[in-house]
C-alpha positions as CSV (number, residue, x, y, z in Angstrom):
1,M,-0.5,4.5,-15.8
2,I,-2.5,1.7,-17.5
3,S,-4.3,-1.0,-15.6
4,L,-4.0,-4.4,-17.1
5,A,-7.1,-6.7,-16.9
6,P,-6.9,-9.6,-19.2
7,T,-10.3,-11.1,-19.9
8,S,-8.8,-14.6,-19.8
9,I,-8.2,-14.5,-16.0
10,A,-10.6,-13.9,-13.1
11,P,-11.0,-10.2,-12.1
12,P,-9.5,-8.9,-8.9
13,F,-11.5,-9.8,-5.9
14,A,-10.6,-6.5,-4.0
15,R,-9.4,-3.0,-4.8
16,Y,-6.3,-3.7,-6.9
17,S,-5.2,-4.2,-10.5
18,H,-3.7,-7.4,-11.7
19,G,-1.0,-5.4,-13.5
20,V,0.0,-1.8,-14.0
21,M,2.0,-0.6,-17.0
22,L,4.1,2.6,-16.8
23,P,4.2,5.0,-19.7
24,P,7.7,6.1,-20.9
25,G,9.5,8.9,-19.0
26,M,8.3,8.1,-15.5
27,R,10.5,8.1,-12.3
28,L,10.3,5.2,-9.9
29,L,9.8,5.7,-6.1
30,A,10.5,2.6,-4.0
31,T,9.8,2.8,-0.3
32,S,11.0,0.7,2.6
33,G,8.3,-1.1,4.5
34,Q,6.4,1.3,6.7
35,L,5.3,0.3,10.2
36,G,2.4,1.6,12.3
37,L,4.7,3.7,14.4
38,A,3.3,7.2,15.1
39,A,5.6,10.2,15.1
40,D,5.4,10.4,18.9
41,G,6.7,6.8,19.2
42,T,3.4,5.2,20.0
43,V,2.0,2.1,18.3
44,P,-1.8,1.6,18.2
45,P,-3.0,-1.9,19.1
46,D,-5.2,-2.6,16.0
47,A,-4.3,-3.3,12.4
48,Q,-6.6,-0.6,10.9
49,A,-5.0,2.2,13.0
50,Q,-1.5,0.9,12.3
51,A,-2.3,0.7,8.6
52,G,-3.5,4.3,8.7
53,I,-0.2,5.4,10.1
54,C,1.6,3.4,7.3
55,F,-0.5,5.0,4.6
56,G,0.1,8.4,6.2
57,N,3.8,7.7,5.9
58,L,3.4,6.7,2.3
59,D,1.5,10.0,1.7
60,A,4.5,11.9,3.2
61,L,7.0,10.0,1.0
62,L,4.9,10.6,-2.1
63,A,4.6,14.3,-1.3
64,E,8.3,14.6,-0.7
65,A,8.9,13.1,-4.2
66,G,6.3,15.4,-5.8
67,G,3.6,12.9,-6.3
68,G,0.3,11.6,-4.9
69,R,-1.7,8.4,-4.5
70,E,-2.6,8.4,-8.2
71,H,1.1,7.6,-8.9
72,V,1.1,4.3,-6.8
73,V,1.9,1.3,-9.0
74,R,2.2,-1.4,-6.4
75,L,1.5,-2.1,-2.7
76,N,3.1,-5.0,-0.8
77,A,1.5,-5.5,2.6
78,Y,2.2,-7.9,5.4
79,V,0.1,-8.7,8.4
80,T,0.9,-11.0,11.3
81,D,-2.4,-12.9,11.4
82,R,-5.4,-13.5,9.2
83,A,-7.4,-11.6,11.8
84,H,-5.6,-8.4,10.8
85,M,-6.6,-8.6,7.1
86,A,-9.9,-6.8,7.4
87,G,-8.4,-3.8,9.3
88,Y,-5.6,-3.5,6.8
89,M,-8.0,-3.8,3.8
90,A,-10.4,-1.2,5.3
91,A,-7.5,1.3,5.6
92,R,-6.2,0.4,2.1
93,D,-9.7,0.8,0.5
94,A,-10.2,4.2,2.2
95,W,-6.7,5.3,1.1
96,L,-7.3,4.3,-2.5
97,D,-10.8,5.9,-2.7
98,G,-10.9,8.0,-5.8
99,V,-7.6,6.8,-7.3
100,P,-8.2,6.4,-11.0
101,V,-6.0,3.4,-11.6
102,L,-5.8,1.0,-8.8
103,P,-2.2,-0.4,-8.0
104,A,-1.2,-3.9,-8.2
105,S,-1.3,-5.4,-4.7
106,T,-0.1,-8.3,-2.6
107,L,-1.1,-9.1,1.0
108,M,0.9,-11.7,2.9
109,I,0.6,-13.2,6.3
110,V,4.0,-13.3,8.1
111,S,5.2,-14.6,11.5
112,G,6.1,-11.2,12.8
113,F,8.2,-8.0,12.7
114,T,11.0,-6.5,14.7
115,K,8.7,-5.8,17.6
116,P,5.7,-7.9,18.6
117,E,3.4,-4.8,18.8
118,F,3.7,-4.3,15.0
119,V,0.9,-6.2,13.1
120,V,1.1,-4.4,9.7
121,E,3.9,-3.3,7.3
122,I,3.4,-1.7,3.9
123,E,5.8,-1.0,1.1
124,M,5.1,0.9,-2.1
125,L,6.3,1.5,-5.6
126,A,5.1,4.7,-7.3
127,A,5.8,6.1,-10.8
128,L,6.0,9.9,-11.0
129,P,6.2,12.1,-14.0
130,G,9.7,12.7,-15.2
């Protein structure tokens, strides 16, 4: 994957790439939005813990497809309040630590999810070797 960083625009202000280009022959993995729902059915109360569960789910999906974090091309994340941004970003930055090409990323504030206890949802695109 190739990170795109035109010098004519301001650099990213967090851990993401403005654009990511895929080389020929890659397979695309698209995930549904992952919520902070633990395997035992519990939902932690804070955004960082919920995001940690979301990223754990994304790890499981990547592994199932034969890939890893280095194959992530794009993250779309949603939080229900500006107050949840820091927790999400801390979990995201830890999850991306050591990734050679940072994915493109969008973070949006939304009014809510299917259940009020959910405060974070994350979806992913990844490109895996053919």
